[in-house]
N, C-alpha and C positions, 0 to 999 in steps of 0.2 A: 346266295340262293342256289339251291341244288339244281343242276342242269337236268332236264328231262329229254330223253330220246325216245322216239316212237317209230315203229315200222309203219310206213305210209303205203297203203295198198295202191294209191293213185300213182306213186312214183316207183313202187316196188323196191324200196330201200329204206333203211333206218335213217332217220333225220333228227337233227336237233329241233326240239319244239320251241318255236318262237311265236308267242301269241300276237295277234293283231293289236290287242290292247291289254297289257298286263294288269290293268285295273279292272278288266271285265273279260276274263277268259270264258269262252262260250263253247258249249258242247251240246250236240243233239244226238239222241240215240233212239232208234226205232223200238217202240214199246209193244205191249201185248194187244192182241185182238181178243176182246173179252167175251168169250162164249163158253169157256170151260176152264177147269183147273190148270194151273201152270205145271208143265212137266219139267224134268231135270234139265233138258236142253234149254228151255226158257230161262231156268234159274242160272245156268252158266253165264249167259249173256248179261243178265242182271247183276251178278256178282262181279264179273270182269269190269264192267263199266262203273259200278259202284266203287271198286277199288281205285280206278283211275280218277273218279270224282274226289275220293278221299285224298289221293296224292296231290291233285291240283290244289285242293283246299289247304293242304299242309304247306305247299311251296308258295302259293300266291296269296293265301289268306282266305278264310271262309266267306268273307264278304265280297270277294273279287272273282268268284266263279259262278257262272250261270249254267245250270244243267237242265235241259228240256228233254223230257221223254214223253212221247205221244201215247194216246190211248185210242185204238181203232174200235169205235163203237157203232160203226155202220159197215156191214159186211154181209156177204151172202151166207156165210156160216152162221152168223147170228140170226139172220132171217129164217134159215132152216131150223134152227133150234127153237125159235119162237113158234113156227108152224107145227113142229112136232109136239110141243108141250102145251100149246094154247096160251102161253104166258105173254105178257106185254114185253116188247123189246127192251124198253128202259128198265124194267124190273130185272131182266136177265143180265144186262150190262152192268147195272149198279151192283147186283149181287156178285157177279164174277170179278169186277174190279175190287170189291171188298175182299174177296178171297185172295186175289193177287197181292194186295197190300199186306194182308195178314201173313201169307206164306213167305213173301220176300223179306218182310221185316223179321220173321223167324230166322232167316239166314243172315241177319245183321245188316241189311241194306238200308241206306238212308233214302228218304223221299227226295226226288229231284226238286230243283228250284221251282219248276213249273211242270204241270202234267196236263196238257191240253187234250180235251176230248174232241174227236173229229166232228161230232154233230154240233159242236158249239162254234165251229169255224167254217161253216158252209158258205157264208157270205164272202169270206176271203178266198175260198176256192173258186167260187163263181167269177170273182174279179180276175183272178189269174187266168182262168180258162178263156174269158172274154179277151184278155190282153194277148194271149197266144193266138187266138183266131185273128185278131186285128193285125198281128205281125206275120201272118201266113205260116205259122208253125202248127196250126191245128185247123180242123175242118169239121163241119157238121154233116152228118149223114144218117138219115132215118131215125131221128130222135137221139142219136149218139153224137158225142163230140170226141174226136180222136186226134192224138198227137201224130203229126207227120214225121216219122223217124228220118226220112231222107232229107228233111230240112235242117238237120243238125249234123254237121260234118264229122264231129268227134264222137258220135254215138258208138259205144263199144270200147272206148279207151280205158275205162275203169276195169272192166273184166278182161280186157285184152282179146276181145273177139271181133271178128268181122261180121257184118250184117248177114252175109251168106252163111257163115258158120252158125250164127244164132238162129236163122230160119231153119237150118237143117237139124239143129240139136234141141230146139226149144219146143215146148208145147204151146203153140199159138192158136188163138181162136180163129177158125176159118169163118169168115163172114163176107158176104158179097158187097157190103158197103165199105170195106176197107180198101184203100188205094194200095197199101203195101201190107203183106202179111204180118210185119213187125209193128205196124201202127198200134198204139195201145189206147185204151179208153180213159178219157178224162171225165166224161159224164155219160150216164146211161139212163134210159127211161125206167120208171117204176110203175108197176100195175097197182091196183087198188089195195092189194094185200101187202105191199112193200112200203117201207119208209120212203118218203119223197119230199122234195122241196120244189117250189116254183122257180123257173129259170127261163131265160130267153130261148132255150132249146126244148121247152116243155117240162112237165113235172118229172123229176128224176132224182138221182142221187149220184154222188161223186164216185169215180174210180178210186182204187186203193192208193195209187202212187201220188196223186195230186195233193192229198192231205198233208204229207210231210213237207212238200215244197212250199205250200201256202203257210203252214204253221211255223216252219223254221224261219221263213222270211218275216212274218209278222212279229215273232218273238226274239229273233236273233239278228235280223238284218240280212242284207243281200250277200254279206261275207261274214263267215264265222270260222272258228278254229277247227273243231273236231266233229266228224260225223261217224257214228259207230253202229254196229249191229252184227248179227251172225253172218258168216260167209255165205249162207244160203240166200241172203238178201242181196248179195252183190249184183246178181242178174236174175230177174230183170228189175227188181225194185229200185236199187240204188242207181243203176244205169239210167232208169227212167226219171228218177228225181233230178239227176244232173242235167239231163236233156231239157226238162221242163224249166228248171231254174235258170240255166244258162241262157235259154232263149227268152224267157220272160225278163231277166235282168242281166243283159250281156255286159253291163259295166261292173258287175259284181263278180266275186270269185267263188261264191257258194262256200263249200267247205275246203279248207286248206289241207287238212290231214284226214284220211279215211282209214278207219280201223275195223277189222273184222275178226271175231273170234271163231275158232274152228269148232267142229261139231262134236257131239257126245257119242261114246260107245258104251256098251255094257258087256263086260267080260269079252272084249275084243270084237263085238258085233254091233252093227248099227242098231240103235234103239228103235223098235217098231212094235206096233200092236200085233202084227202077224207073227213075230218071233216070240211073243209072250214076255218080252223084257222091257216093256214100256211101263213106266210108273211116274206118278206125279209127286211133287214136293210134299203135298199133304199126306200121301200114302207113306212116305218115308218118315215124316214126323210122327204119324200115328203108330208106326212100328217102334217108336221110342228112340229113333235116331235123332240126337239133338241138332238144332240148326247150325251150331258152330262146327259140328263135325262134318256136316254136309258141305259147309263153306270151306273147311280145311281141305277136304278132298278136291274140291273144285280148284282151289288156289295151288294145290300141289302139282298141277300141270300148267305149263305156260299157255297163255290164251291162244297163241298162234299154232298150237299143236292139238291133234285130236285128244280128247280126254276120255279115259277108260274108267268107268265106275266098277269097282270090284269090292267084294266083302273084305279082302285083305287090306285094301287101301282105307276102307271105312274103319276097320279095327285098328290099324296103325295110327290113323289120324286121331281116333278117340283116345288111345293110350298116350300119345304125345301131348295132346291138350290137357289131359287129366294130370299128367306129371308136371307140366308147366304151371297149371292153375294151383296144384297142391303146394308147389314151392312158394308161389306168391302168397297163398293163404297162410302158410306157416310163418311167413315173415310179416304178417299183419296187414296185408293189402286189403283195401276196401275203400269206400268213398272218402272217409276222413284221412286215410293214409295217402291216397292219391292227391287230395287237396293239399296236404302238408308238403308232399314232395314237390308239387308245383310251386307252392309258396317259397320253398327253399331253393328253387332253381335246379333241382335234381331230375325234373321230368322233361327230358329232351330225347329226341330221336337219335339213335346211334347213327353217326354219319355213314358208316359202311352199309348198314341196313338200308338207309334211305337211298344211298347211291345205287345199290343193287336194284331196289324196287323201281327207281326212276329210269333204269335202263330197259325201256320197253316193257314196263310192268312185269318184271321178272319175279313173279311170286315164288317159284320154287327156290330161287337164290335167296330171296328175302327170308323164307322159312329156314333155310340152312343157316343163315346168320343168327336167327333166333335160338337155334340149338346151342350156339356158342355163348350167346348172351345169358342163357338159362343157367350157366355155371356160376353165376354170382352167388355170394354167400351173405350179403347184407341187403337190406331194403334199397338203399341208394344204388347198389351195384345191380340189383334186379330191375330198377326203374326203366332202363332201356328196353328190357324184355316186355314189361307191361305196356310201355308206350307203343312198341311195335305191334303187339297184339291188338291194341286199340285201333291203330291206324289201319291194320288189315281187316278190321271189322269183326274180329274174333271175340271181342268183349265190347259190349256197349252199355253195360250197367254193372259197376263194380260191386254193388250190393248183392249181385247174383253170384259172386265168386264162391261162396260155400257150396252151392249146387254144382258149379262148374268143376270144383275141386273134388267132388264126390264125397263131401263130408256132411251133407245135409245142411239145414239152416242153422244148426248150432243150438245150444240150450238157451232157454229164456233166462235172463239175468234180472233179479229183483233190484229195485232202486237202492235198497240198503246195501246190497252186495257191491254195486257199482261205486257207492260212496266209500265203502271199505277199501276196495282196490285202489281207487284214486288216492285215498289217504296214504296207503302203503307206498305208492309211487312217489308222492310228495316227500314222505319220510326217507325213501331211498335216495332221492335227489339231494335232500338236506345232508344225509350221511356222506354222500360223495363229495359235496361241497366242503364238508368239514374234514375230508380225507379219512373218514371213519370207515375203512374198507370192510372191517369185520361186520359192522351193522348193515352196510349195503349188501354184502353177500348173504347175510341172514335173511333179509327181506326178499332178495332174489330167490333164495331156496324155498321160502314159504310160497311165493307166487308160483314157482315151478311145480311144487308138490300139489298145489291146488288146481293145476292145469290151466293157469293163466299164461297166455302167450304175449310177451312184451317185446316191442320193437322200438328202438331209439332212432329217431330221424331228426336231424337238425337241432339236436339238443333237447328234443321233446320226446316223452315216452307215450307210445300208443299201445293199447292192449285190447285183447278180445279173448273170449272163452275158447279154449281148445276142445278137442274131441273128448278128453277125459276130465273135463272141468268138474270140480267138486268144491262148492263154496263152503262146505262145513269145515274144510281144512284151513280156512282163513280165520276161524274163531280164535280169539286171544292172541292174534299175531301182533297187534299194536300194544 
């Protein structure tokens, strides 16, 4: 089994990954707040943790990894969007979640194992809030329920900040009902125009932080392996999650490994609407930039470093992928070829590629290894390149390879032509078996002249029409 090492924000060092239960590796990642299109920064987090999900599935098996990514569908930004547009909140969140799925899947991301929506777990949130009150870690004040930060001695350990530093540097809500400026909301009242649920503290809705603690406990248990998200969530969101969960379930360990991806820049500057360099994933796709190119740019920088989106990186990534895909296409790769390689045992991850990737999700190093693997001259020799591209999420449908290679969908092939080519391949195989090399070479030359691309794998011949395919040149060949 390939050993995995991960940088743990909690301990501030790279550690060997040892799951609590190798038969059920569990990961929770903070997902989208569904009120608008996902921007490129959102996409980076989705791609980073999708890559980790893929690696875990490769090492431990697809049936032994549980990935939970939440959907925040109760939030003041959503309420504001509903008020501004006059649309129902559920209509907005359903539409936006659909956009998110469409855009992230265009980048090659897999759906998580479970994707809980906050509004469907309100009961579990209320239970956790009531438990925190009973344990003197939370208190009710003027229709609000607040977590008492000073009741948890380790508050600030994840981000490495003292409470005094956090008060000085954070934007905290000044409210007379707070005992401590850092106390944060678990439940807040809703007026008639806001979504709300009945509770022991009056009609209201949950604060943002409680949803992740309640849903991760319900779906993954009081202890699980990995918690991930952007480093902008480290404080206060993840810090507050730890406080809530540790106090509600002191016998559990919550998350063993904490992982945070760094932020995005555009041409060396922070992406922001005020600088005019803010764009969504959909805008890039509509500009004709393929999803696999966007993903390649994201993977070209280690997740722990700021990522700079530039036109040069986009162009270089597109050229690299086009070259790799063209080489695979020229060697007959497609759904049937991949299936045949797997049957023959030639479809395996290159150990060096996998080892580099497993070293703290070193995607730049893994891509460098793919450049070496791309030097193969036969289909079996190129299989590790194809397998690596698939693992990195850069190919998810081998039937799409002609488009990826920039050669179009290829010409239509009539059934009679397919029969003729298959017959020629059978005749060539028979000539080889009889050691009639002249006849075998003649048939090869006929196929080449007609633009038929033939690849031999595992003793079987696979073929496809090439860019200059001309079936008329097959007439009279047999």
